[in-house]
A tleap script that builds the chain and sets N, CA, C and O, in Angstrom:
source leaprc.protein.ff14SB
mol = sequence {
  NMET LYS THR LEU THR VAL SER LEU PRO GLY
  ARG SER TYR ASP ILE LEU ILE ASP ARG GLY
  LEU LEU ALA ARG ALA GLY ALA LEU CYS ARG
  ALA ALA LEU PRO ARG ALA GLU ARG ILE PHE
  LEU VAL THR ASP ASP HIE VAL ALA PRO LEU
  TYR LEU ASP ARG VAL ARG ALA GLY LEU THR
  ALA ALA GLY PHE ARG THR GLU ALA LEU VAL
  LEU PRO ALA GLY GLU GLU THR LYS CYS PRO
  ALA ARG LEU ALA GLN LEU TRP GLU ALA MET
  MET GLU PHE GLY LEU THR ARG THR ASP ALA
  VAL ALA ALA LEU GLY GLY GLY VAL VAL GLY
  ASP LEU ALA GLY PHE ALA ALA ALA THR ILE
  LEU ARG GLY VAL ASP PHE VAL GLN ILE PRO
  THR THR LEU LEU ALA GLN VAL ASP SER SER
  VAL GLY GLY LYS CVAL
}
set mol.1.N position { 10.801 -10.252 286.215 }
set mol.1.CA position { 10.430 -9.377 287.369 }
set mol.1.C position { 8.971 -8.871 287.192 }
set mol.1.O position { 8.540 -8.534 286.089 }
set mol.2.N position { 8.264 -8.838 288.280 }
set mol.2.CA position { 6.907 -8.255 288.277 }
set mol.2.C position { 6.966 -6.922 288.817 }
set mol.2.O position { 7.633 -6.658 289.817 }
set mol.3.N position { 6.250 -6.032 288.148 }
set mol.3.CA position { 6.168 -4.626 288.585 }
set mol.3.C position { 4.670 -4.312 288.822 }
set mol.3.O position { 3.817 -4.517 287.958 }
set mol.4.N position { 4.401 -3.798 290.060 }
set mol.4.CA position { 3.086 -3.340 290.351 }
set mol.4.C position { 3.170 -1.837 290.539 }
set mol.4.O position { 4.059 -1.347 291.236 }
set mol.5.N position { 2.274 -1.118 289.936 }
set mol.5.CA position { 2.280 0.300 290.023 }
set mol.5.C position { 1.143 0.762 290.984 }
set mol.5.O position { -0.024 0.433 290.772 }
set mol.6.N position { 1.498 1.512 292.017 }
set mol.6.CA position { 0.606 2.079 292.959 }
set mol.6.C position { 0.285 3.478 292.466 }
set mol.6.O position { 1.179 4.321 292.399 }
set mol.7.N position { -0.966 3.747 292.119 }
set mol.7.CA position { -1.378 5.055 291.634 }
set mol.7.C position { -2.119 5.767 292.720 }
set mol.7.O position { -3.150 5.292 293.197 }
set mol.8.N position { -1.622 6.870 293.104 }
set mol.8.CA position { -2.249 7.728 294.106 }
set mol.8.C position { -2.542 9.069 293.483 }
set mol.8.O position { -1.968 9.404 292.447 }
set mol.9.N position { -3.429 9.856 294.091 }
set mol.9.CA position { -3.728 11.206 293.513 }
set mol.9.C position { -2.442 12.041 293.448 }
set mol.9.O position { -1.824 12.306 294.479 }
set mol.10.N position { -2.048 12.445 292.269 }
set mol.10.CA position { -0.888 13.315 292.077 }
set mol.10.C position { 0.460 12.590 292.054 }
set mol.10.O position { 1.484 13.250 291.878 }
set mol.11.N position { 0.507 11.287 292.219 }
set mol.11.CA position { 1.779 10.568 292.234 }
set mol.11.C position { 1.575 9.076 292.084 }
set mol.11.O position { 0.475 8.569 292.306 }
set mol.12.N position { 2.593 8.395 291.720 }
set mol.12.CA position { 2.571 6.960 291.615 }
set mol.12.C position { 3.931 6.444 291.873 }
set mol.12.O position { 4.909 7.188 291.787 }
set mol.13.N position { 4.033 5.101 292.209 }
set mol.13.CA position { 5.370 4.515 292.409 }
set mol.13.C position { 5.233 3.027 292.042 }
set mol.13.O position { 4.137 2.465 292.035 }
set mol.14.N position { 6.339 2.438 291.749 }
set mol.14.CA position { 6.380 1.034 291.376 }
set mol.14.C position { 6.865 0.172 292.551 }
set mol.14.O position { 7.668 0.614 293.371 }
set mol.15.N position { 6.377 -1.024 292.610 }
set mol.15.CA position { 6.774 -2.047 293.535 }
set mol.15.C position { 7.313 -3.141 292.681 }
set mol.15.O position { 6.614 -3.679 291.823 }
set mol.16.N position { 8.617 -3.492 292.919 }
set mol.16.CA position { 9.318 -4.549 292.127 }
set mol.16.C position { 9.336 -5.844 292.917 }
set mol.16.O position { 9.663 -5.835 294.104 }
set mol.17.N position { 8.994 -6.956 292.288 }
set mol.17.CA position { 8.913 -8.251 292.951 }
set mol.17.C position { 9.730 -9.265 292.106 }
set mol.17.O position { 9.413 -9.516 290.943 }
set mol.18.N position { 10.751 -9.817 292.699 }
set mol.18.CA position { 11.600 -10.786 292.040 }
set mol.18.C position { 12.591 -11.328 293.010 }
set mol.18.O position { 12.818 -10.719 294.056 }
set mol.19.N position { 13.175 -12.411 292.723 }
set mol.19.CA position { 14.307 -12.992 293.455 }
set mol.19.C position { 15.595 -12.206 293.123 }
set mol.19.O position { 15.819 -11.803 291.982 }
set mol.20.N position { 16.412 -12.008 294.137 }
set mol.20.CA position { 17.730 -11.425 293.891 }
set mol.20.C position { 17.693 -9.888 293.715 }
set mol.20.O position { 18.630 -9.326 293.148 }
set mol.21.N position { 16.696 -9.238 294.158 }
set mol.21.CA position { 16.617 -7.766 294.003 }
set mol.21.C position { 17.675 -7.062 294.842 }
set mol.21.O position { 18.126 -5.987 294.445 }
set mol.22.N position { 18.095 -7.606 295.976 }
set mol.22.CA position { 19.093 -6.909 296.731 }
set mol.22.C position { 20.417 -6.822 295.943 }
set mol.22.O position { 21.142 -5.835 296.059 }
set mol.23.N position { 20.708 -7.794 295.194 }
set mol.23.CA position { 21.977 -7.790 294.355 }
set mol.23.C position { 21.824 -6.723 293.233 }
set mol.23.O position { 22.818 -6.200 292.729 }
set mol.24.N position { 20.669 -6.442 292.890 }
set mol.24.CA position { 20.417 -5.513 291.747 }
set mol.24.C position { 19.964 -4.115 292.253 }
set mol.24.O position { 19.578 -3.257 291.460 }
set mol.25.N position { 20.018 -3.914 293.562 }
set mol.25.CA position { 19.501 -2.663 294.118 }
set mol.25.C position { 20.242 -1.422 293.547 }
set mol.25.O position { 19.604 -0.402 293.288 }
set mol.26.N position { 21.543 -1.495 293.355 }
set mol.26.CA position { 22.269 -0.388 292.794 }
set mol.26.C position { 21.840 0.025 291.382 }
set mol.26.O position { 21.623 1.204 291.102 }
set mol.27.N position { 21.723 -0.976 290.502 }
set mol.27.CA position { 21.302 -0.724 289.119 }
set mol.27.C position { 19.864 -0.186 289.094 }
set mol.27.O position { 19.553 0.739 288.343 }
set mol.28.N position { 18.983 -0.784 289.934 }
set mol.28.CA position { 17.589 -0.355 289.984 }
set mol.28.C position { 17.435 1.114 290.493 }
set mol.28.O position { 16.657 1.926 289.993 }
set mol.29.N position { 18.266 1.356 291.543 }
set mol.29.CA position { 18.149 2.772 292.046 }
set mol.29.C position { 18.743 3.763 291.038 }
set mol.29.O position { 18.250 4.886 290.926 }
set mol.30.N position { 19.778 3.377 290.311 }
set mol.30.CA position { 20.412 4.239 289.325 }
set mol.30.C position { 19.329 4.546 288.225 }
set mol.30.O position { 19.216 5.683 287.767 }
set mol.31.N position { 18.579 3.556 287.836 }
set mol.31.CA position { 17.556 3.760 286.771 }
set mol.31.C position { 16.449 4.683 287.317 }
set mol.31.O position { 15.901 5.500 286.577 }
set mol.32.N position { 16.137 4.553 288.568 }
set mol.32.CA position { 15.009 5.361 289.153 }
set mol.32.C position { 15.523 6.782 289.578 }
set mol.32.O position { 14.739 7.730 289.623 }
set mol.33.N position { 16.814 6.910 289.881 }
set mol.33.CA position { 17.354 8.162 290.404 }
set mol.33.C position { 18.563 8.651 289.580 }
set mol.33.O position { 19.672 8.740 290.107 }
set mol.34.N position { 18.349 8.970 288.278 }
set mol.34.CA position { 19.465 9.251 287.404 }
set mol.34.C position { 20.312 10.470 287.802 }
set mol.34.O position { 21.480 10.561 287.425 }
set mol.35.N position { 19.718 11.420 288.574 }
set mol.35.CA position { 20.411 12.609 288.911 }
set mol.35.C position { 21.111 12.527 290.217 }
set mol.35.O position { 21.961 13.366 290.516 }
set mol.36.N position { 20.771 11.502 291.046 }
set mol.36.CA position { 21.339 11.394 292.425 }
set mol.36.C position { 22.795 11.023 292.412 }
set mol.36.O position { 23.238 10.208 291.602 }
set mol.37.N position { 23.548 11.632 293.327 }
set mol.37.CA position { 24.944 11.287 293.499 }
set mol.37.C position { 25.127 10.497 294.776 }
set mol.37.O position { 26.047 9.686 294.882 }
set mol.38.N position { 24.235 10.731 295.774 }
set mol.38.CA position { 24.377 10.092 297.079 }
set mol.38.C position { 23.091 9.405 297.467 }
set mol.38.O position { 21.988 9.841 297.137 }
set mol.39.N position { 23.279 8.314 298.180 }
set mol.39.CA position { 22.130 7.643 298.866 }
set mol.39.C position { 22.483 7.375 300.311 }
set mol.39.O position { 23.476 6.720 300.625 }
set mol.40.N position { 21.654 7.891 301.167 }
set mol.40.CA position { 21.826 7.680 302.593 }
set mol.40.C position { 20.986 6.497 303.013 }
set mol.40.O position { 19.761 6.534 302.893 }
set mol.41.N position { 21.636 5.428 303.512 }
set mol.41.CA position { 20.977 4.232 303.923 }
set mol.41.C position { 20.642 4.230 305.399 }
set mol.41.O position { 21.471 4.589 306.235 }
set mol.42.N position { 19.416 3.822 305.718 }
set mol.42.CA position { 19.017 3.699 307.128 }
set mol.42.C position { 18.641 2.204 307.293 }
set mol.42.O position { 17.904 1.637 306.486 }
set mol.43.N position { 19.175 1.597 308.364 }
set mol.43.CA position { 18.893 0.253 308.680 }
set mol.43.C position { 18.963 0.073 310.197 }
set mol.43.O position { 19.141 1.026 310.956 }
set mol.44.N position { 18.810 -1.223 310.614 }
set mol.44.CA position { 18.888 -1.463 312.032 }
set mol.44.C position { 19.996 -2.519 312.288 }
set mol.44.O position { 20.581 -3.098 311.373 }
set mol.45.N position { 20.234 -2.720 313.597 }
set mol.45.CA position { 21.327 -3.572 313.969 }
set mol.45.C position { 21.027 -5.111 313.865 }
set mol.45.O position { 21.888 -5.944 314.151 }
set mol.46.N position { 19.769 -5.447 313.444 }
set mol.46.CA position { 19.452 -6.776 313.095 }
set mol.46.C position { 19.663 -7.092 311.633 }
set mol.46.O position { 20.113 -8.172 311.252 }
set mol.47.N position { 19.306 -6.064 310.802 }
set mol.47.CA position { 19.375 -6.232 309.343 }
set mol.47.C position { 20.738 -5.947 308.769 }
set mol.47.O position { 21.161 -6.579 307.802 }
set mol.48.N position { 21.443 -4.970 309.381 }
set mol.48.CA position { 22.793 -4.567 308.840 }
set mol.48.C position { 23.786 -5.677 308.612 }
set mol.48.O position { 24.434 -5.721 307.567 }
set mol.49.N position { 23.924 -6.604 309.597 }
set mol.49.CA position { 24.917 -7.683 309.405 }
set mol.49.C position { 24.442 -8.655 308.241 }
set mol.49.O position { 25.280 -9.320 307.632 }
set mol.50.N position { 23.200 -8.723 307.962 }
set mol.50.CA position { 22.692 -9.601 306.949 }
set mol.50.C position { 22.796 -9.053 305.523 }
set mol.50.O position { 23.159 -9.777 304.595 }
set mol.51.N position { 22.473 -7.765 305.360 }
set mol.51.CA position { 22.295 -7.207 303.977 }
set mol.51.C position { 23.002 -5.954 303.664 }
set mol.51.O position { 23.145 -5.634 302.484 }
set mol.52.N position { 23.485 -5.172 304.674 }
set mol.52.CA position { 23.959 -3.845 304.381 }
set mol.52.C position { 25.141 -3.916 303.421 }
set mol.52.O position { 25.145 -3.165 302.445 }
set mol.53.N position { 26.109 -4.739 303.624 }
set mol.53.CA position { 27.351 -4.709 302.785 }
set mol.53.C position { 26.947 -5.034 301.269 }
set mol.53.O position { 27.462 -4.421 300.334 }
set mol.54.N position { 26.023 -6.006 301.096 }
set mol.54.CA position { 25.600 -6.320 299.738 }
set mol.54.C position { 24.902 -5.200 299.020 }
set mol.54.O position { 25.171 -4.936 297.848 }
set mol.55.N position { 24.013 -4.546 299.711 }
set mol.55.CA position { 23.275 -3.417 299.123 }
set mol.55.C position { 24.256 -2.268 298.901 }
set mol.55.O position { 24.219 -1.629 297.849 }
set mol.56.N position { 25.092 -2.005 299.822 }
set mol.56.CA position { 26.021 -0.858 299.700 }
set mol.56.C position { 26.985 -1.079 298.502 }
set mol.56.O position { 27.286 -0.147 297.756 }
set mol.57.N position { 27.459 -2.340 298.343 }
set mol.57.CA position { 28.369 -2.651 297.213 }
set mol.57.C position { 27.619 -2.408 295.884 }
set mol.57.O position { 28.195 -1.866 294.941 }
set mol.58.N position { 26.418 -2.785 295.817 }
set mol.58.CA position { 25.631 -2.553 294.559 }
set mol.58.C position { 25.436 -1.094 294.248 }
set mol.58.O position { 25.538 -0.662 293.100 }
set mol.59.N position { 25.149 -0.327 295.310 }
set mol.59.CA position { 24.930 1.134 295.129 }
set mol.59.C position { 26.222 1.819 294.683 }
set mol.59.O position { 26.199 2.698 293.822 }
set mol.60.N position { 27.384 1.398 295.295 }
set mol.60.CA position { 28.640 1.963 294.942 }
set mol.60.C position { 29.010 1.594 293.531 }
set mol.60.O position { 29.557 2.426 292.807 }
set mol.61.N position { 28.730 0.363 293.107 }
set mol.61.CA position { 29.003 -0.071 291.751 }
set mol.61.C position { 28.186 0.691 290.773 }
set mol.61.O position { 28.606 0.839 289.626 }
set mol.62.N position { 27.029 1.191 291.156 }
set mol.62.CA position { 26.144 1.980 290.262 }
set mol.62.C position { 26.548 3.425 290.288 }
set mol.62.O position { 25.898 4.234 289.625 }
set mol.63.N position { 27.594 3.810 291.021 }
set mol.63.CA position { 28.085 5.191 290.989 }
set mol.63.C position { 27.595 6.094 292.102 }
set mol.63.O position { 27.805 7.306 292.055 }
set mol.64.N position { 26.967 5.539 293.071 }
set mol.64.CA position { 26.481 6.363 294.192 }
set mol.64.C position { 27.506 6.388 295.309 }
set mol.64.O position { 28.199 5.410 295.588 }
set mol.65.N position { 27.570 7.553 295.933 }
set mol.65.CA position { 28.315 7.619 297.228 }
set mol.65.C position { 27.331 7.267 298.249 }
set mol.65.O position { 26.199 7.744 298.171 }
set mol.66.N position { 27.668 6.447 299.238 }
set mol.66.CA position { 26.788 5.999 300.268 }
set mol.66.C position { 27.262 6.276 301.669 }
set mol.66.O position { 28.465 6.355 301.916 }
set mol.67.N position { 26.340 6.422 302.582 }
set mol.67.CA position { 26.584 6.525 303.966 }
set mol.67.C position { 25.432 5.699 304.627 }
set mol.67.O position { 24.309 5.694 304.123 }
set mol.68.N position { 25.714 5.034 305.708 }
set mol.68.CA position { 24.640 4.279 306.390 }
set mol.68.C position { 24.635 4.640 307.856 }
set mol.68.O position { 25.671 4.846 308.488 }
set mol.69.N position { 23.397 4.707 308.378 }
set mol.69.CA position { 23.232 4.866 309.848 }
set mol.69.C position { 22.506 3.618 310.271 }
set mol.69.O position { 21.412 3.307 309.799 }
set mol.70.N position { 23.170 2.887 311.207 }
set mol.70.CA position { 22.565 1.638 311.755 }
set mol.70.C position { 21.945 2.010 313.147 }
set mol.70.O position { 22.647 2.361 314.095 }
set mol.71.N position { 20.626 1.910 313.200 }
set mol.71.CA position { 19.911 2.217 314.413 }
set mol.71.C position { 19.598 0.951 315.218 }
set mol.71.O position { 19.632 -0.152 314.671 }
set mol.72.N position { 19.299 1.099 316.493 }
set mol.72.CA position { 18.861 -0.068 317.294 }
set mol.72.C position { 17.516 -0.595 316.761 }
set mol.72.O position { 16.638 0.186 316.395 }
set mol.73.N position { 17.369 -1.917 316.724 }
set mol.73.CA position { 16.093 -2.488 316.278 }
set mol.73.C position { 15.018 -2.270 317.278 }
set mol.73.O position { 15.311 -2.247 318.473 }
set mol.74.N position { 13.769 -2.105 316.868 }
set mol.74.CA position { 12.705 -2.008 317.855 }
set mol.74.C position { 11.873 -0.739 317.718 }
set mol.74.O position { 12.343 0.305 317.266 }
set mol.75.N position { 10.627 -0.878 318.125 }
set mol.75.CA position { 9.708 0.271 317.997 }
set mol.75.C position { 10.131 1.503 318.689 }
set mol.75.O position { 9.800 2.605 318.250 }
set mol.76.N position { 10.859 1.363 319.765 }
set mol.76.CA position { 11.289 2.579 320.515 }
set mol.76.C position { 12.235 3.437 319.741 }
set mol.76.O position { 12.500 4.581 320.113 }
set mol.77.N position { 12.746 2.900 318.672 }
set mol.77.CA position { 13.660 3.729 317.782 }
set mol.77.C position { 12.926 4.840 317.068 }
set mol.77.O position { 13.541 5.834 316.683 }
set mol.78.N position { 11.575 4.692 316.874 }
set mol.78.CA position { 10.744 5.731 316.248 }
set mol.78.C position { 10.500 6.831 317.370 }
set mol.78.O position { 9.519 6.799 318.114 }
set mol.79.N position { 11.444 7.765 317.415 }
set mol.79.CA position { 11.309 8.858 318.448 }
set mol.79.C position { 11.988 10.108 317.863 }
set mol.79.O position { 12.756 10.047 316.903 }
set mol.80.N position { 11.659 11.247 318.501 }
set mol.80.CA position { 12.265 12.482 317.988 }
set mol.80.C position { 13.823 12.492 318.086 }
set mol.80.O position { 14.468 13.072 317.213 }
set mol.81.N position { 14.407 11.902 319.067 }
set mol.81.CA position { 15.822 11.913 319.159 }
set mol.81.C position { 16.488 11.199 318.006 }
set mol.81.O position { 17.511 11.660 317.501 }
set mol.82.N position { 15.918 10.069 317.575 }
set mol.82.CA position { 16.477 9.312 316.450 }
set mol.82.C position { 16.245 10.111 315.152 }
set mol.82.O position { 17.093 10.092 314.259 }
set mol.83.N position { 15.121 10.801 315.044 }
set mol.83.CA position { 14.889 11.556 313.867 }
set mol.83.C position { 15.907 12.695 313.740 }
set mol.83.O position { 16.423 12.944 312.650 }
set mol.84.N position { 16.201 13.398 314.866 }
set mol.84.CA position { 17.221 14.407 314.848 }
set mol.84.C position { 18.549 13.832 314.497 }
set mol.84.O position { 19.305 14.429 313.730 }
set mol.85.N position { 18.857 12.677 315.045 }
set mol.85.CA position { 20.147 11.942 314.717 }
set mol.85.C position { 20.264 11.717 313.189 }
set mol.85.O position { 21.311 11.956 312.587 }
set mol.86.N position { 19.155 11.252 312.592 }
set mol.86.CA position { 19.097 11.057 311.142 }
set mol.86.C position { 19.345 12.335 310.361 }
set mol.86.O position { 20.183 12.372 309.460 }
set mol.87.N position { 18.592 13.408 310.722 }
set mol.87.CA position { 18.759 14.639 310.035 }
set mol.87.C position { 20.197 15.127 310.136 }
set mol.87.O position { 20.722 15.608 309.132 }
set mol.88.N position { 20.865 15.037 311.273 }
set mol.88.CA position { 22.242 15.521 311.482 }
set mol.88.C position { 23.166 14.654 310.552 }
set mol.88.O position { 24.004 15.196 309.832 }
set mol.89.N position { 23.000 13.369 310.584 }
set mol.89.CA position { 23.853 12.489 309.778 }
set mol.89.C position { 23.718 12.760 308.303 }
set mol.89.O position { 24.711 12.773 307.576 }
set mol.90.N position { 22.479 12.981 307.845 }
set mol.90.CA position { 22.198 13.267 306.433 }
set mol.90.C position { 22.843 14.591 305.989 }
set mol.90.O position { 23.396 14.685 304.893 }
set mol.91.N position { 22.764 15.589 306.842 }
set mol.91.CA position { 23.365 16.842 306.455 }
set mol.91.C position { 24.914 16.765 306.506 }
set mol.91.O position { 25.604 17.340 305.664 }
set mol.92.N position { 25.441 16.031 307.528 }
set mol.92.CA position { 26.884 15.846 307.594 }
set mol.92.C position { 27.385 15.131 306.375 }
set mol.92.O position { 28.495 15.436 305.939 }
set mol.93.N position { 26.640 14.175 305.764 }
set mol.93.CA position { 26.950 13.433 304.615 }
set mol.93.C position { 26.939 14.268 303.326 }
set mol.93.O position { 27.518 13.895 302.305 }
set mol.94.N position { 26.235 15.440 303.426 }
set mol.94.CA position { 26.159 16.365 302.264 }
set mol.94.C position { 25.018 16.051 301.307 }
set mol.94.O position { 25.073 16.315 300.106 }
set mol.95.N position { 23.936 15.447 301.934 }
set mol.95.CA position { 22.723 15.129 301.076 }
set mol.95.C position { 22.152 16.411 300.460 }
set mol.95.O position { 22.059 17.440 301.130 }
set mol.96.N position { 21.790 16.345 299.246 }
set mol.96.CA position { 21.181 17.447 298.518 }
set mol.96.C position { 19.749 17.071 298.030 }
set mol.96.O position { 19.302 15.934 298.187 }
set mol.97.N position { 19.092 18.016 297.465 }
set mol.97.CA position { 17.692 17.778 296.966 }
set mol.97.C position { 17.652 16.747 295.840 }
set mol.97.O position { 16.590 16.168 295.616 }
set mol.98.N position { 18.705 16.490 295.144 }
set mol.98.CA position { 18.661 15.489 294.073 }
set mol.98.C position { 19.134 14.146 294.491 }
set mol.98.O position { 19.131 13.209 293.693 }
set mol.99.N position { 19.551 14.020 295.754 }
set mol.99.CA position { 19.956 12.755 296.318 }
set mol.99.C position { 18.745 12.000 296.926 }
set mol.99.O position { 17.599 12.427 296.786 }
set mol.100.N position { 19.042 10.850 297.614 }
set mol.100.CA position { 17.944 10.026 298.107 }
set mol.100.C position { 18.294 9.391 299.437 }
set mol.100.O position { 19.450 9.349 299.858 }
set mol.101.N position { 17.282 8.916 300.059 }
set mol.101.CA position { 17.357 8.146 301.327 }
set mol.101.C position { 16.778 6.756 300.982 }
set mol.101.O position { 15.790 6.646 300.257 }
set mol.102.N position { 17.397 5.735 301.503 }
set mol.102.CA position { 16.869 4.381 301.286 }
set mol.102.C position { 16.734 3.661 302.668 }
set mol.102.O position { 17.646 3.676 303.494 }
set mol.103.N position { 15.592 3.061 302.856 }
set mol.103.CA position { 15.292 2.307 304.114 }
set mol.103.C position { 15.568 0.864 303.767 }
set mol.103.O position { 15.007 0.330 302.810 }
set mol.104.N position { 16.442 0.221 304.551 }
set mol.104.CA position { 16.730 -1.171 304.385 }
set mol.104.C position { 16.339 -1.884 305.648 }
set mol.104.O position { 17.074 -1.882 306.636 }
set mol.105.N position { 15.204 -2.480 305.611 }
set mol.105.CA position { 14.718 -3.162 306.804 }
set mol.105.C position { 13.232 -3.239 306.857 }
set mol.105.O position { 12.563 -3.257 305.824 }
set mol.106.N position { 12.700 -3.285 308.061 }
set mol.106.CA position { 11.302 -3.489 308.269 }
set mol.106.C position { 10.581 -2.167 308.492 }
set mol.106.O position { 11.075 -1.099 308.132 }
set mol.107.N position { 9.382 -2.268 309.104 }
set mol.107.CA position { 8.482 -1.118 309.204 }
set mol.107.C position { 9.041 0.096 310.020 }
set mol.107.O position { 8.871 1.249 309.623 }
set mol.108.N position { 9.683 -0.189 311.121 }
set mol.108.CA position { 10.288 0.908 311.980 }
set mol.108.C position { 11.281 1.660 311.137 }
set mol.108.O position { 11.213 2.886 311.058 }
set mol.109.N position { 12.176 0.986 310.524 }
set mol.109.CA position { 13.238 1.664 309.694 }
set mol.109.C position { 12.571 2.409 308.551 }
set mol.109.O position { 12.956 3.539 308.250 }
set mol.110.N position { 11.553 1.787 307.890 }
set mol.110.CA position { 10.895 2.435 306.756 }
set mol.110.C position { 10.112 3.701 307.228 }
set mol.110.O position { 10.195 4.759 306.605 }
set mol.111.N position { 9.392 3.565 308.290 }
set mol.111.CA position { 8.672 4.755 308.858 }
set mol.111.C position { 9.582 5.933 309.185 }
set mol.111.O position { 9.326 7.070 308.788 }
set mol.112.N position { 10.623 5.640 309.899 }
set mol.112.CA position { 11.560 6.716 310.448 }
set mol.112.C position { 12.319 7.311 309.263 }
set mol.112.O position { 12.395 8.532 309.124 }
set mol.113.N position { 12.893 6.434 308.390 }
set mol.113.CA position { 13.645 6.966 307.221 }
set mol.113.C position { 12.731 7.691 306.235 }
set mol.113.O position { 13.139 8.688 305.638 }
set mol.114.N position { 11.535 7.218 306.060 }
set mol.114.CA position { 10.567 7.942 305.155 }
set mol.114.C position { 10.219 9.285 305.616 }
set mol.114.O position { 10.173 10.237 304.837 }
set mol.115.N position { 9.949 9.393 306.993 }
set mol.115.CA position { 9.637 10.711 307.514 }
set mol.115.C position { 10.819 11.624 307.414 }
set mol.115.O position { 10.657 12.797 307.075 }
set mol.116.N position { 11.995 11.141 307.693 }
set mol.116.CA position { 13.219 11.903 307.585 }
set mol.116.C position { 13.402 12.438 306.189 }
set mol.116.O position { 13.689 13.616 305.973 }
set mol.117.N position { 13.223 11.509 305.225 }
set mol.117.CA position { 13.400 11.903 303.782 }
set mol.117.C position { 12.385 12.950 303.420 }
set mol.117.O position { 12.716 13.908 302.721 }
set mol.118.N position { 11.175 12.804 303.866 }
set mol.118.CA position { 10.085 13.780 303.519 }
set mol.118.C position { 10.317 15.132 304.071 }
set mol.118.O position { 9.860 16.118 303.492 }
set mol.119.N position { 11.020 15.232 305.186 }
set mol.119.CA position { 11.127 16.519 305.920 }
set mol.119.C position { 12.495 17.185 305.792 }
set mol.119.O position { 12.632 18.361 306.128 }
set mol.120.N position { 13.542 16.440 305.301 }
set mol.120.CA position { 14.823 17.076 305.152 }
set mol.120.C position { 14.899 17.828 303.809 }
set mol.120.O position { 14.511 17.293 302.771 }
set mol.121.N position { 15.395 19.057 303.842 }
set mol.121.CA position { 15.594 19.877 302.588 }
set mol.121.C position { 14.336 19.951 301.778 }
set mol.121.O position { 14.375 19.915 300.548 }
set mol.122.N position { 13.167 20.059 302.491 }
set mol.122.CA position { 11.883 20.099 301.846 }
set mol.122.C position { 11.516 18.837 301.085 }
set mol.122.O position { 10.640 18.861 300.220 }
set mol.123.N position { 12.180 17.738 301.403 }
set mol.123.CA position { 11.877 16.436 300.820 }
set mol.123.C position { 12.828 16.013 299.795 }
set mol.123.O position { 13.145 16.770 298.878 }
set mol.124.N position { 13.318 14.776 299.922 }
set mol.124.CA position { 14.199 14.075 298.947 }
set mol.124.C position { 13.569 12.789 298.563 }
set mol.124.O position { 12.650 12.286 299.209 }
set mol.125.N position { 14.099 12.260 297.470 }
set mol.125.CA position { 13.573 10.936 297.040 }
set mol.125.C position { 13.782 9.821 298.087 }
set mol.125.O position { 14.739 9.863 298.860 }
set mol.126.N position { 12.911 8.864 298.103 }
set mol.126.CA position { 12.947 7.824 299.107 }
set mol.126.C position { 12.733 6.489 298.472 }
set mol.126.O position { 11.828 6.318 297.655 }
set mol.127.N position { 13.543 5.552 298.832 }
set mol.127.CA position { 13.474 4.155 298.350 }
set mol.127.C position { 13.286 3.251 299.464 }
set mol.127.O position { 14.011 3.351 300.454 }
set mol.128.N position { 12.289 2.293 299.381 }
set mol.128.CA position { 12.081 1.297 300.444 }
set mol.128.C position { 12.739 -0.001 299.932 }
set mol.128.O position { 12.500 -0.427 298.803 }
set mol.129.N position { 13.552 -0.602 300.768 }
set mol.129.CA position { 14.109 -1.930 300.492 }
set mol.129.C position { 13.685 -2.804 301.628 }
set mol.129.O position { 14.478 -3.034 302.541 }
set mol.130.N position { 12.486 -3.301 301.622 }
set mol.130.CA position { 11.935 -4.076 302.764 }
set mol.130.C position { 12.588 -5.469 302.882 }
set mol.130.O position { 12.827 -6.163 301.894 }
set mol.131.N position { 12.861 -5.833 304.146 }
set mol.131.CA position { 13.486 -7.099 304.372 }
set mol.131.C position { 12.647 -8.068 305.201 }
set mol.131.O position { 13.070 -9.189 305.482 }
set mol.132.N position { 11.521 -7.644 305.566 }
set mol.132.CA position { 10.554 -8.549 306.285 }
set mol.132.C position { 9.294 -8.688 305.433 }
set mol.132.O position { 8.940 -7.823 304.631 }
set mol.133.N position { 8.634 -9.838 305.657 }
set mol.133.CA position { 7.369 -10.024 304.942 }
set mol.133.C position { 6.329 -8.966 305.247 }
set mol.133.O position { 5.630 -8.499 304.347 }
set mol.134.N position { 6.222 -8.583 306.514 }
set mol.134.CA position { 5.285 -7.544 306.922 }
set mol.134.C position { 5.595 -6.183 306.196 }
set mol.134.O position { 4.708 -5.495 305.688 }
set mol.135.N position { 6.902 -5.860 306.190 }
set mol.135.CA position { 7.252 -4.611 305.477 }
set mol.135.C position { 6.990 -4.692 303.939 }
set mol.135.O position { 6.665 -3.692 303.300 }
set mol.136.N position { 7.146 -5.927 303.369 }
set mol.136.CA position { 6.930 -6.145 301.931 }
set mol.136.C position { 5.504 -5.966 301.571 }
set mol.136.O position { 5.212 -5.517 300.463 }
set mol.137.N position { 4.563 -6.304 302.474 }
set mol.137.CA position { 3.137 -6.231 302.104 }
set mol.137.C position { 2.395 -5.166 302.850 }
set mol.137.O position { 1.215 -4.966 302.563 }
set mol.138.N position { 2.960 -4.499 303.741 }
set mol.138.CA position { 2.211 -3.490 304.541 }
set mol.138.C position { 2.935 -2.155 304.611 }
set mol.138.O position { 2.550 -1.216 303.915 }
set mol.139.N position { 3.943 -2.047 305.407 }
set mol.139.CA position { 4.510 -0.765 305.759 }
set mol.139.C position { 5.224 -0.061 304.591 }
set mol.139.O position { 5.326 1.165 304.585 }
set mol.140.N position { 5.713 -0.817 303.613 }
set mol.140.CA position { 6.383 -0.118 302.529 }
set mol.140.C position { 5.436 0.085 301.328 }
set mol.140.O position { 5.881 0.525 300.268 }
set mol.141.N position { 4.115 -0.236 301.484 }
set mol.141.CA position { 3.139 -0.085 300.432 }
set mol.141.C position { 1.976 0.826 300.986 }
set mol.141.O position { 1.605 0.712 302.155 }
set mol.142.N position { 1.466 1.649 300.195 }
set mol.142.CA position { 0.265 2.321 300.559 }
set mol.142.C position { 0.307 3.848 300.506 }
set mol.142.O position { -0.750 4.480 300.503 }
set mol.143.N position { 1.479 4.455 300.466 }
set mol.143.CA position { 1.609 5.868 300.279 }
set mol.143.C position { 1.591 6.635 301.599 }
set mol.143.O position { 1.654 7.863 301.542 }
set mol.144.N position { 1.514 6.038 302.758 }
set mol.144.CA position { 1.534 6.707 304.013 }
set mol.144.C position { 2.852 7.418 304.199 }
set mol.144.O position { 2.844 8.543 304.698 }
set mol.145.N position { 3.977 6.850 303.837 }
set mol.145.CA position { 5.289 7.420 303.993 }
set mol.145.C position { 5.705 8.046 302.742 }
set mol.145.O position { 6.803 8.595 302.662 }
savepdb mol mol.pdb
quit
């Protein structure tokens, strides 16, 4: 596995590159989030049928309780109404400050889930699980979210 570290002023994060990372998502999240009990997954209706069950099974095997919100695919999903929907679902799930949000998908999902994670409960940990090439090299890298 190749690990790239992005160093930003006051914080840094790792980017993991390897085949089969979806199958290892649970173990990798457990190593990065040892105190978390819950992970709230955000994905869209194009990605969910392809990858959600596999990622969720790995997270559950690693001891996480999970909940997922499947949003409509597309740029129009980035809107205040969807953000409020995310916040409500996260609170209903019982998300706490030691828990995390994971974005499973492309840039729209990553942007919306990242903003929700940064603003709920004064901020919770956030994991990007990009599923498109553009998200892998652009929207999930750089520190914007």
